[in-house]
VEXDREN-2710 file (C-alpha; in Angstrom, 1 decimal):
% VEXDREN-2710
k/r/px/py/pz
1/UNK/75.5/145.1/121.7
2/UNK/75.2/142.4/119.2
3/UNK/72.2/140.7/120.9
4/UNK/70.4/144.1/121.1
5/UNK/71.3/144.8/117.5
6/UNK/69.9/141.5/116.3
7/UNK/66.7/142.0/118.3
8/UNK/66.0/145.5/117.1
9/UNK/67.7/145.2/113.7
10/UNK/69.3/148.6/114.1
11/UNK/72.8/147.6/113.0
12/UNK/72.1/145.2/110.1
13/UNK/74.0/147.3/107.5
14/UNK/77.2/147.3/109.5
15/UNK/79.9/144.9/108.2
16/UNK/81.1/142.3/110.6
17/UNK/83.7/143.5/113.2
18/UNK/86.9/141.5/113.2
19/UNK/89.2/141.2/116.2
20/UNK/92.5/143.0/115.8
21/UNK/95.9/141.5/116.6
22/UNK/96.9/141.1/120.2
23/UNK/98.4/144.4/121.3
24/UNK/100.9/142.8/123.6
25/UNK/102.3/141.0/120.5
26/UNK/102.3/144.3/118.5
27/UNK/104.2/146.0/121.3
28/UNK/106.7/143.2/121.6
29/UNK/107.5/143.6/117.9
30/UNK/108.5/147.2/118.7
31/UNK/110.7/146.0/121.5
32/UNK/112.4/143.6/119.0
33/UNK/112.8/146.5/116.5
34/UNK/113.9/149.2/118.9
35/UNK/115.6/147.4/121.7
36/UNK/115.0/147.3/125.4
37/UNK/112.5/150.1/125.8
38/UNK/109.6/150.6/128.3
39/UNK/106.5/149.8/126.2
40/UNK/103.8/150.0/128.8
41/UNK/102.8/153.6/127.9
42/UNK/102.6/152.6/124.3
43/UNK/100.5/149.5/125.1
44/UNK/98.1/151.7/127.1
45/UNK/97.8/154.1/124.3
46/UNK/97.2/151.3/121.7
47/UNK/94.6/149.8/124.0
48/UNK/92.8/153.1/124.4
49/UNK/92.9/153.7/120.7
50/UNK/91.4/150.3/119.9
51/UNK/88.7/150.7/122.5
52/UNK/87.9/154.1/121.1
53/UNK/87.5/152.7/117.6
54/UNK/85.1/150.0/118.9
55/UNK/83.0/152.6/120.7
56/UNK/83.0/155.0/117.8
57/UNK/82.0/152.2/115.4
58/UNK/79.0/151.2/117.5
59/UNK/78.0/154.8/118.2
60/UNK/78.2/155.6/114.5
61/UNK/75.9/152.6/113.7
62/UNK/73.4/153.7/116.3
63/UNK/73.3/157.2/114.9
64/UNK/73.1/156.1/111.2
65/UNK/70.3/153.6/112.1
66/UNK/68.3/156.7/113.0
67/UNK/69.3/158.6/109.8
68/UNK/71.8/161.0/111.3
69/UNK/75.6/161.1/111.6
70/UNK/77.5/160.6/114.9
71/UNK/78.6/164.3/115.0
72/UNK/74.9/165.4/114.6
73/UNK/74.0/163.0/117.5
74/UNK/76.7/164.6/119.7
75/UNK/75.1/168.0/119.0
76/UNK/71.8/166.6/120.3
77/UNK/73.4/165.1/123.3
78/UNK/75.1/168.4/124.2
79/UNK/71.8/170.3/124.0
80/UNK/69.9/167.6/125.8
81/UNK/72.3/167.8/128.8
82/UNK/71.8/171.5/129.6
83/UNK/68.7/172.5/131.5
84/UNK/67.6/175.1/129.0
85/UNK/68.2/172.8/126.0
86/UNK/69.9/175.6/124.1
87/UNK/73.4/176.8/123.6
88/UNK/75.3/179.3/121.5
89/UNK/77.3/177.7/118.7
90/UNK/80.6/178.7/120.4
91/UNK/79.7/176.6/123.4
92/UNK/78.9/173.6/121.2
93/UNK/82.3/173.8/119.5
94/UNK/84.1/174.1/122.9
95/UNK/82.0/171.2/124.2
96/UNK/82.5/168.9/121.2
97/UNK/86.1/170.0/120.2
98/UNK/85.1/170.7/116.6
99/UNK/85.4/173.6/114.3
100/UNK/82.8/176.4/113.8
101/UNK/82.2/175.1/110.3
102/UNK/81.5/171.6/111.5
103/UNK/79.0/173.0/114.0
104/UNK/77.3/175.1/111.4
105/UNK/77.0/172.1/108.9
106/UNK/75.7/169.8/111.6
107/UNK/73.2/172.3/112.9
108/UNK/72.0/172.9/109.3
109/UNK/71.3/169.2/108.9
110/UNK/69.6/168.9/112.3
111/UNK/67.5/172.0/111.5
112/UNK/66.4/170.5/108.2
113/UNK/65.1/167.5/110.1
114/UNK/63.3/169.7/112.7
115/UNK/65.5/168.4/115.5
116/UNK/66.9/171.8/116.4
117/UNK/66.1/175.5/115.7
118/UNK/68.3/178.6/115.5
119/UNK/66.8/181.3/117.7
120/UNK/67.8/184.9/118.6
121/UNK/69.9/185.1/121.8
122/UNK/68.0/187.5/124.1
123/UNK/71.3/188.5/125.8
124/UNK/73.3/189.3/122.7
125/UNK/72.3/191.8/120.0
126/UNK/73.3/189.6/117.0
127/UNK/73.8/186.3/118.9
128/UNK/72.0/183.1/118.2
129/UNK/71.2/180.0/120.2
130/UNK/70.7/176.5/119.0
131/UNK/67.6/175.1/120.7
132/UNK/66.8/171.5/120.9
133/UNK/63.3/170.7/119.7
134/UNK/61.1/168.0/121.3
135/UNK/61.8/165.6/118.5
136/UNK/65.5/166.1/119.0
137/UNK/65.2/165.6/122.7
138/UNK/63.3/162.4/122.1
139/UNK/66.0/161.1/119.8
140/UNK/68.8/162.0/122.1
141/UNK/67.0/160.3/125.0
142/UNK/66.3/157.1/123.0
143/UNK/70.0/156.7/122.0
144/UNK/71.2/157.6/125.5
145/UNK/68.9/154.9/126.9
146/UNK/70.3/152.4/124.4
147/UNK/73.9/153.2/125.2
148/UNK/73.3/153.0/129.0
149/UNK/71.5/149.7/128.9
150/UNK/73.7/148.1/126.3
151/UNK/77.0/149.8/126.5
152/UNK/79.4/147.8/124.3
153/UNK/79.5/144.9/126.8
154/UNK/80.6/147.3/129.7
155/UNK/77.2/146.8/131.3
156/UNK/78.3/143.3/132.2
157/UNK/81.0/144.5/134.6
158/UNK/80.3/144.1/138.3
159/UNK/79.9/147.4/140.1
160/UNK/83.3/147.2/141.7
161/UNK/85.0/146.4/138.4
162/UNK/83.3/149.3/136.7
163/UNK/84.3/151.7/139.5
164/UNK/87.9/150.5/139.4
165/UNK/88.0/150.9/135.6
166/UNK/86.5/154.3/135.8
167/UNK/89.0/155.5/138.4
168/UNK/91.9/154.2/136.3
169/UNK/90.5/155.9/133.2
170/UNK/90.1/159.2/135.2
171/UNK/93.8/158.9/136.2
172/UNK/94.9/158.3/132.6
173/UNK/92.9/161.3/131.5
174/UNK/94.5/163.5/134.2
175/UNK/98.0/162.3/133.2
176/UNK/97.4/162.8/129.5
177/UNK/95.7/166.2/129.9
178/UNK/98.5/167.4/132.2
179/UNK/101.1/166.4/129.6
180/UNK/99.1/167.9/126.7
181/UNK/97.9/171.1/128.3
182/UNK/100.5/171.7/131.1
183/UNK/97.9/171.6/133.9
END
């Protein structure tokens, strides 16, 4: 990402990222404090959290370089992925796991920029749909291409490494969602 950022100048305002402490050392400190406990689940959670922070930081920089916030960009992504390029607000909040107030504020900002439009839902008497405008689609496509081609260094993984990592992450997601949602 850094090479791309330097070439395009998109992330110039972002402060330098510093490497955090080694998570194995952090986990070992907990073992020292709490005694002989199994720390692997904790280490996995800490690692996922750190990776999530790295990804969110880069995604935020990409979004802000284009004059919008990361939440606004996620609205554009959600609309760009559906064939009709329009969704009711309730589907956006389910898709993005945010509140109706957050959806409303983000749609307001995007509408002001001409990236989305609120239109009447032909299937519901008082319903509305959020429709992605061509300029919003263009922006979503641009950022998607940037993420796919320069994905936080993950694009350097060999195909078999990427597939193995994806399968492991899918298993972690299943385990965590089962524990959280009782599935």
